[in-house]
MARLO-10708 format. One record per residue (C-alpha): x, y, z; residue number from 0. Coordinates in steps of 0.02 Angstrom, whole numbers, always signed. Example, Ala and Ser with C-alpha at 12.3 -4.5 7.8 and 13.67 -1.06 7.14 Angstrom:
BEGIN
+--------+--------+--------+-----+
:     px :     py :     pz : pos :
+--------+--------+--------+-----+
:   +615 :   -225 :   +390 :   0 :
:   +684 :    -53 :   +357 :   1 :
+--------+--------+--------+-----+
***
This chain:
BEGIN
+--------+--------+--------+-----+
:     px :     py :     pz : pos :
+--------+--------+--------+-----+
:     +0 :     +0 :     +0 :   0 :
:    +58 :   +177 :    -36 :   1 :
:    +30 :   +339 :    +55 :   2 :
:   -105 :   +380 :    -73 :   3 :
:   -225 :   +244 :    -18 :   4 :
:   -277 :    +70 :    -76 :   5 :
:   -344 :   +129 :   -243 :   6 :
:   -175 :   +197 :   -299 :   7 :
:    -69 :    +42 :   -270 :   8 :
:    +31 :    -19 :   -420 :   9 :
:     +6 :   -186 :   -503 :  10 :
:   +150 :   -311 :   -523 :  11 :
:   +244 :   -324 :   -687 :  12 :
:   +347 :   -460 :   -772 :  13 :
:   +476 :   -463 :   -913 :  14 :
:   +408 :   -435 :  -1090 :  15 :
:   +376 :   -583 :  -1204 :  16 :
:   +391 :   -483 :  -1366 :  17 :
:   +515 :   -357 :  -1433 :  18 :
:   +470 :   -172 :  -1445 :  19 :
:   +377 :   -122 :  -1604 :  20 :
:   +355 :   -304 :  -1656 :  21 :
:   +168 :   -323 :  -1626 :  22 :
:    +20 :   -204 :  -1608 :  23 :
:     +0 :   -127 :  -1436 :  24 :
:   -132 :   -220 :  -1334 :  25 :
:   -300 :   -140 :  -1301 :  26 :
:   -327 :    -66 :  -1130 :  27 :
:   -417 :   -182 :  -1010 :  28 :
:   -539 :    -48 :   -954 :  29 :
:   -654 :    -47 :   -803 :  30 :
:   -730 :   -207 :   -739 :  31 :
:   -909 :   -196 :   -674 :  32 :
:   -934 :    -10 :   -717 :  33 :
:  -1071 :    +93 :   -638 :  34 :
:  -1118 :   +169 :   -806 :  35 :
:  -1073 :   +151 :   -989 :  36 :
:  -1093 :   +270 :  -1135 :  37 :
:  -1062 :   +231 :  -1318 :  38 :
:  -1009 :   +387 :  -1411 :  39 :
:  -1087 :   +440 :  -1576 :  40 :
:  -1021 :   +565 :  -1703 :  41 :
:  -1148 :   +689 :  -1637 :  42 :
:  -1098 :   +669 :  -1455 :  43 :
:   -913 :   +679 :  -1502 :  44 :
:   -944 :   +842 :  -1595 :  45 :
:  -1040 :   +914 :  -1447 :  46 :
:   -900 :   +868 :  -1326 :  47 :
:   -770 :   +940 :  -1445 :  48 :
:   -867 :  +1103 :  -1452 :  49 :
:   -889 :  +1108 :  -1262 :  50 :
:   -704 :  +1077 :  -1230 :  51 :
:   -649 :  +1200 :  -1365 :  52 :
:   -755 :  +1339 :  -1291 :  53 :
:   -686 :  +1306 :  -1117 :  54 :
:   -505 :  +1291 :  -1174 :  55 :
:   -509 :  +1448 :  -1282 :  56 :
:   -530 :  +1577 :  -1144 :  57 :
:   -350 :  +1585 :  -1081 :  58 :
:   -265 :  +1584 :  -1252 :  59 :
:   -382 :  +1721 :  -1311 :  60 :
:   -344 :  +1828 :  -1159 :  61 :
:   -157 :  +1798 :  -1180 :  62 :
:   -164 :  +1850 :  -1362 :  63 :
:   -269 :  +2002 :  -1317 :  64 :
:   -143 :  +2059 :  -1186 :  65 :
:     -6 :  +2044 :  -1316 :  66 :
:   -100 :  +2136 :  -1453 :  67 :
:   -172 :  +2281 :  -1353 :  68 :
:     -5 :  +2368 :  -1321 :  69 :
:    +26 :  +2370 :  -1508 :  70 :
:   -145 :  +2448 :  -1534 :  71 :
:   -108 :  +2578 :  -1399 :  72 :
:    +49 :  +2629 :  -1492 :  73 :
:    -47 :  +2647 :  -1655 :  74 :
:   -186 :  +2743 :  -1568 :  75 :
:    -57 :  +2861 :  -1492 :  76 :
:    +29 :  +2892 :  -1658 :  77 :
:   -135 :  +2915 :  -1753 :  78 :
:   -216 :  +3016 :  -1613 :  79 :
:   -372 :  +2908 :  -1613 :  80 :
:   -516 :  +2953 :  -1494 :  81 :
:   -519 :  +2865 :  -1326 :  82 :
:   -687 :  +2783 :  -1362 :  83 :
:   -605 :  +2671 :  -1491 :  84 :
:   -505 :  +2579 :  -1358 :  85 :
:   -650 :  +2485 :  -1273 :  86 :
:   -733 :  +2454 :  -1441 :  87 :
:   -575 :  +2381 :  -1517 :  88 :
:   -544 :  +2279 :  -1358 :  89 :
:   -716 :  +2198 :  -1367 :  90 :
:   -702 :  +2162 :  -1554 :  91 :
:   -528 :  +2088 :  -1535 :  92 :
:   -581 :  +1981 :  -1386 :  93 :
:   -730 :  +1910 :  -1480 :  94 :
:   -629 :  +1878 :  -1638 :  95 :
:   -486 :  +1793 :  -1545 :  96 :
:   -604 :  +1685 :  -1442 :  97 :
:   -705 :  +1631 :  -1595 :  98 :
:   -550 :  +1598 :  -1699 :  99 :
:   -459 :  +1497 :  -1566 : 100 :
:   -617 :  +1402 :  -1520 : 101 :
:   -648 :  +1354 :  -1702 : 102 :
:   -468 :  +1295 :  -1723 : 103 :
:   -471 :  +1194 :  -1563 : 104 :
:   -637 :  +1115 :  -1608 : 105 :
:   -568 :  +1056 :  -1775 : 106 :
:   -413 :   +987 :  -1689 : 107 :
:   -513 :   +896 :  -1555 : 108 :
:   -629 :   +823 :  -1686 : 109 :
:   -480 :   +763 :  -1787 : 110 :
:   -421 :   +660 :  -1638 : 111 :
:   -578 :   +553 :  -1653 : 112 :
:   -557 :   +412 :  -1779 : 113 :
:   -734 :   +370 :  -1835 : 114 :
:   -674 :   +224 :  -1941 : 115 :
:   -644 :   +122 :  -1784 : 116 :
:   -788 :    +48 :  -1680 : 117 :
:   -881 :   +185 :  -1585 : 118 :
:   -783 :   +224 :  -1427 : 119 :
:   -860 :   +170 :  -1263 : 120 :
:   -834 :   +268 :  -1102 : 121 :
:   -856 :   +187 :   -932 : 122 :
:   -867 :   +252 :   -754 : 123 :
:   -849 :   +175 :   -583 : 124 :
:   -851 :   +255 :   -411 : 125 :
:   -746 :   +183 :   -270 : 126 :
:   -721 :   +218 :    -85 : 127 :
:   -581 :   +345 :   -109 : 128 :
:   -572 :   +376 :   -297 : 129 :
:   -665 :   +360 :   -461 : 130 :
:   -612 :   +277 :   -623 : 131 :
:   -657 :   +340 :   -796 : 132 :
:   -597 :   +250 :   -952 : 133 :
:   -614 :   +231 :  -1139 : 134 :
:   -510 :   +141 :  -1269 : 135 :
:   -370 :   +270 :  -1259 : 136 :
:   -355 :   +306 :  -1073 : 137 :
:   -395 :   +243 :   -898 : 138 :
:   -386 :   +377 :   -765 : 139 :
:   -404 :   +367 :   -576 : 140 :
:   -456 :   +524 :   -485 : 141 :
:   -446 :   +532 :   -296 : 142 :
:   -593 :   +626 :   -220 : 143 :
:   -479 :   +745 :   -126 : 144 :
:   -416 :   +809 :   -294 : 145 :
:   -587 :   +870 :   -350 : 146 :
:   -613 :  +1055 :   -317 : 147 :
:   -782 :  +1080 :   -401 : 148 :
:   -915 :   +986 :   -500 : 149 :
:  -1010 :  +1073 :   -639 : 150 :
:  -1158 :   +990 :   -725 : 151 :
:  -1232 :  +1054 :   -887 : 152 :
:  -1343 :   +980 :  -1022 : 153 :
:  -1190 :   +930 :  -1124 : 154 :
:  -1057 :   +882 :   -998 : 155 :
:  -1004 :   +849 :   -820 : 156 :
:   -845 :   +946 :   -782 : 157 :
:   -728 :   +907 :   -637 : 158 :
:   -602 :  +1041 :   -591 : 159 :
:   -448 :   +964 :   -511 : 160 :
:   -291 :  +1046 :   -440 : 161 :
:   -211 :  +1089 :   -607 : 162 :
:   -325 :  +1017 :   -740 : 163 :
:   -508 :  +1014 :   -789 : 164 :
:   -591 :   +854 :   -851 : 165 :
:   -753 :   +858 :   -952 : 166 :
:   -857 :   +702 :   -986 : 167 :
:  -1021 :   +674 :  -1079 : 168 :
:  -1174 :   +704 :   -973 : 169 :
:  -1244 :   +536 :  -1030 : 170 :
:  -1101 :   +448 :   -939 : 171 :
:  -1160 :   +519 :   -773 : 172 :
:  -1331 :   +462 :   -711 : 173 :
:  -1411 :   +574 :   -581 : 174 :
:  -1377 :   +450 :   -441 : 175 :
:  -1190 :   +446 :   -484 : 176 :
:  -1181 :   +636 :   -480 : 177 :
:  -1269 :   +640 :   -311 : 178 :
:  -1152 :   +506 :   -243 : 179 :
:   -999 :   +599 :   -307 : 180 :
:  -1054 :   +761 :   -224 : 181 :
:  -1076 :   +669 :    -59 : 182 :
:   -907 :   +583 :    -73 : 183 :
:   -814 :   +742 :   -121 : 184 :
:   -903 :   +843 :    +13 : 185 :
:   -872 :   +705 :   +142 : 186 :
:  -1056 :   +696 :   +182 : 187 :
:  -1057 :   +509 :   +199 : 188 :
:  -1126 :   +446 :    +35 : 189 :
:  -1143 :   +264 :    -16 : 190 :
:  -1035 :   +128 :    +58 : 191 :
:   -917 :    +82 :    -83 : 192 :
:   -772 :    -40 :    -92 : 193 :
:   -597 :    +22 :   -135 : 194 :
:   -556 :    +10 :   -319 : 195 :
:   -434 :   -125 :   -375 : 196 :
:   -261 :    -74 :   -439 : 197 :
:   -259 :     -4 :   -615 : 198 :
:   -233 :   -141 :   -745 : 199 :
:    -61 :    -84 :   -799 : 200 :
:    +26 :   -185 :   -936 : 201 :
:    +97 :   -344 :   -862 : 202 :
:   +242 :   -352 :   -986 : 203 :
:   +311 :   -176 :  -1012 : 204 :
:   +459 :   -146 :  -1128 : 205 :
:   +530 :    -12 :  -1013 : 206 :
:   +495 :    +34 :   -833 : 207 :
:   +565 :   +141 :   -695 : 208 :
:   +534 :   +172 :   -511 : 209 :
:   +501 :   +351 :   -457 : 210 :
:   +621 :   +427 :   -333 : 211 :
:   +595 :   +557 :   -199 : 212 :
:   +618 :   +701 :   -322 : 213 :
:   +535 :   +627 :   -478 : 214 :
:   +371 :   +719 :   -450 : 215 :
:   +461 :   +885 :   -430 : 216 :
:   +562 :   +856 :   -589 : 217 :
:   +406 :   +812 :   -689 : 218 :
:   +313 :   +963 :   -619 : 219 :
:   +457 :  +1081 :   -659 : 220 :
:   +467 :  +1014 :   -837 : 221 :
:   +279 :  +1031 :   -859 : 222 :
:   +287 :  +1211 :   -797 : 223 :
:   +430 :  +1257 :   -913 : 224 :
:   +373 :  +1165 :  -1070 : 225 :
:   +245 :  +1296 :  -1131 : 226 :
:   +379 :  +1431 :  -1119 : 227 :
:   +493 :  +1331 :  -1234 : 228 :
:   +372 :  +1346 :  -1380 : 229 :
:   +417 :  +1469 :  -1519 : 230 :
:   +258 :  +1567 :  -1489 : 231 :
:   +301 :  +1595 :  -1306 : 232 :
:   +477 :  +1651 :  -1349 : 233 :
:   +409 :  +1771 :  -1480 : 234 :
:   +286 :  +1840 :  -1352 : 235 :
:   +425 :  +1874 :  -1226 : 236 :
:   +532 :  +1961 :  -1358 : 237 :
:   +381 :  +2059 :  -1421 : 238 :
:   +342 :  +2118 :  -1244 : 239 :
:   +522 :  +2179 :  -1224 : 240 :
:   +512 :  +2272 :  -1391 : 241 :
:   +347 :  +2352 :  -1339 : 242 :
:   +424 :  +2409 :  -1174 : 243 :
:   +566 :  +2491 :  -1271 : 244 :
:   +443 :  +2574 :  -1390 : 245 :
:   +346 :  +2645 :  -1244 : 246 :
:   +508 :  +2707 :  -1167 : 247 :
:   +553 :  +2800 :  -1328 : 248 :
:   +379 :  +2876 :  -1347 : 249 :
:   +361 :  +2924 :  -1163 : 250 :
:   +539 :  +2989 :  -1159 : 251 :
:   +501 :  +3110 :  -1299 : 252 :
:   +351 :  +3177 :  -1202 : 253 :
:   +400 :  +3164 :  -1018 : 254 :
:   +589 :  +3160 :  -1020 : 255 :
:   +695 :  +3044 :   -913 : 256 :
:   +551 :  +2978 :   -804 : 257 :
:   +457 :  +2931 :   -962 : 258 :
:   +607 :  +2828 :  -1020 : 259 :
:   +640 :  +2741 :   -854 : 260 :
:   +464 :  +2691 :   -802 : 261 :
:   +418 :  +2578 :   -952 : 262 :
:   +589 :  +2494 :   -943 : 263 :
:   +571 :  +2461 :   -756 : 264 :
:   +395 :  +2392 :   -777 : 265 :
:   +450 :  +2285 :   -925 : 266 :
:   +598 :  +2216 :   -827 : 267 :
:   +488 :  +2172 :   -678 : 268 :
:   +361 :  +2084 :   -789 : 269 :
:   +498 :  +1987 :   -880 : 270 :
:   +570 :  +1932 :   -711 : 271 :
:   +397 :  +1874 :   -657 : 272 :
:   +381 :  +1776 :   -820 : 273 :
:   +549 :  +1693 :   -788 : 274 :
:   +504 :  +1651 :   -608 : 275 :
:   +337 :  +1577 :   -659 : 276 :
:   +419 :  +1472 :   -794 : 277 :
:   +552 :  +1401 :   -678 : 278 :
:   +453 :  +1380 :   -515 : 279 :
:   +319 :  +1245 :   -514 : 280 :
:   +177 :  +1276 :   -393 : 281 :
:   +142 :  +1162 :   -246 : 282 :
:    -21 :  +1110 :   -330 : 283 :
:    +72 :  +1057 :   -488 : 284 :
:   +198 :   +956 :   -386 : 285 :
:    +56 :   +871 :   -293 : 286 :
:    -29 :   +835 :   -459 : 287 :
:   +129 :   +751 :   -525 : 288 :
:   +151 :   +656 :   -361 : 289 :
:    -13 :   +563 :   -390 : 290 :
:    +74 :   +467 :   -530 : 291 :
:   +256 :   +479 :   -473 : 292 :
:   +259 :   +463 :   -285 : 293 :
:   +417 :   +380 :   -212 : 294 :
:   +433 :   +197 :   -264 : 295 :
:   +290 :   +210 :   -390 : 296 :
:   +316 :   +105 :   -546 : 297 :
:   +301 :   +195 :   -713 : 298 :
:   +307 :    +87 :   -869 : 299 :
:   +285 :    +89 :  -1058 : 300 :
:   +240 :    -32 :  -1197 : 301 :
:   +291 :    +10 :  -1376 : 302 :
:   +189 :    -81 :  -1506 : 303 :
:   +195 :    -69 :  -1694 : 304 :
:    +48 :    +52 :  -1698 : 305 :
:    +40 :   +138 :  -1529 : 306 :
:   +125 :   +163 :  -1362 : 307 :
:    +52 :   +130 :  -1190 : 308 :
:   +112 :   +233 :  -1042 : 309 :
:    +60 :   +176 :   -869 : 310 :
:    +72 :   +252 :   -695 : 311 :
:    -21 :   +214 :   -533 : 312 :
:   -142 :   +357 :   -572 : 313 :
:   -172 :   +340 :   -760 : 314 :
:   -143 :   +233 :   -914 : 315 :
:   -142 :   +301 :  -1092 : 316 :
:   -138 :   +213 :  -1260 : 317 :
:    -77 :   +339 :  -1388 : 318 :
:    -71 :   +296 :  -1575 : 319 :
:    +89 :   +355 :  -1658 : 320 :
:    -15 :   +452 :  -1783 : 321 :
:    -69 :   +579 :  -1650 : 322 :
:   +101 :   +604 :  -1569 : 323 :
:   +167 :   +772 :  -1628 : 324 :
:   +344 :   +748 :  -1569 : 325 :
:   +448 :   +681 :  -1425 : 326 :
:   +580 :   +789 :  -1343 : 327 :
:   +706 :   +689 :  -1242 : 328 :
:   +804 :   +781 :  -1108 : 329 :
:   +924 :   +710 :   -977 : 330 :
:   +792 :   +679 :   -843 : 331 :
:   +618 :   +714 :   -915 : 332 :
:   +545 :   +677 :  -1087 : 333 :
:   +397 :   +771 :  -1162 : 334 :
:   +277 :   +670 :  -1269 : 335 :
:   +167 :   +792 :  -1364 : 336 :
:     -7 :   +717 :  -1384 : 337 :
:    -96 :   +834 :  -1504 : 338 :
:    -34 :   +995 :  -1425 : 339 :
:    -31 :   +933 :  -1245 : 340 :
:   +141 :   +884 :  -1178 : 341 :
:   +144 :   +730 :  -1066 : 342 :
:   +296 :   +726 :   -951 : 343 :
:   +378 :   +558 :   -918 : 344 :
:   +546 :   +501 :   -849 : 345 :
:   +679 :   +486 :   -983 : 346 :
:   +720 :   +312 :   -916 : 347 :
:   +568 :   +252 :  -1015 : 348 :
:   +652 :   +305 :  -1178 : 349 :
:   +822 :   +220 :  -1194 : 350 :
:   +916 :   +241 :  -1360 : 351 :
:   +843 :    +87 :  -1446 : 352 :
:   +666 :   +146 :  -1404 : 353 :
:   +702 :   +323 :  -1466 : 354 :
:   +772 :   +252 :  -1629 : 355 :
:   +620 :   +141 :  -1651 : 356 :
:   +502 :   +287 :  -1626 : 357 :
:   +597 :   +388 :  -1756 : 358 :
:   +584 :   +242 :  -1878 : 359 :
:   +395 :   +247 :  -1853 : 360 :
:   +390 :   +425 :  -1918 : 361 :
:   +389 :   +517 :  -1751 : 362 :
:   +497 :   +670 :  -1734 : 363 :
:   +618 :   +634 :  -1591 : 364 :
:   +724 :   +779 :  -1528 : 365 :
:   +871 :   +756 :  -1409 : 366 :
:   +908 :   +909 :  -1304 : 367 :
+--------+--------+--------+-----+
***
């Protein structure tokens, strides 16, 4: 048993009987005796893609707006535009950015669904200290103490955790399951449920590693820094510095030395805050990583001819190679980009022969 409770124990493993990339990756076992089952349809998948795209578009739209508005302010200053144009332009830009990003995300989320395969089935089961939710691509265990809020709408049930938000089709959640979950999360008693069995991790992984005392912190730090390594983030940081210099030049011409110094000081402080945020993972992010990488936790991987399976005590994912954008291997932590979402894993799961095999399967593998 681990310090996370019975439901987060790891399952035993044994040596592999087949070589990596030799046979197709096995299907995930899924949930035995689920409380509810929902078979997706193209219509339900589209509705969930739209729901998730709308929810995920808010922050990118705000970030883009914050980056664009200073440029507009400079143009407005040079062109001597009336003040009333600022709120009007802000509203128009916000709506355009939100709609554009939401449309792009919806297309990307819909593209992840392969409708040529059998319709995907989602299953749900509540346990004494955690719940399981699974489909053919993932099996996730969520401890009740991770859930911060539960939102129910006509389209979806959304669980907000420490660092992530999980949305599921409303049809997967009967009313009695929602009521039981609210009682269990609120510690108001609720039904008497048995602890969930260990996750059905692959019994014959090709690679595996045991998490150390600092593995969770390393994974959290890498997850925090990864978005800032993207070209767009680097461009945004440089653009912000250029804008600060432009403001210093303009304000210097009007207000003298104080007008030069103030924008540069503010820009320097903001850049330092950006750097600190990028290099300092929050306690919540470390705790989130520790659910899968607590000390002595087993993390393993299976590499089939068509997909890879990554398994931890908290989640299992089966990722086809066709949806892996790239894999960036660094000395301690490797980022597997699933769509546009980076998944952080110990580099011990990706020895040289595995990295070479992934590259031979058409995946971009970068060594940093």
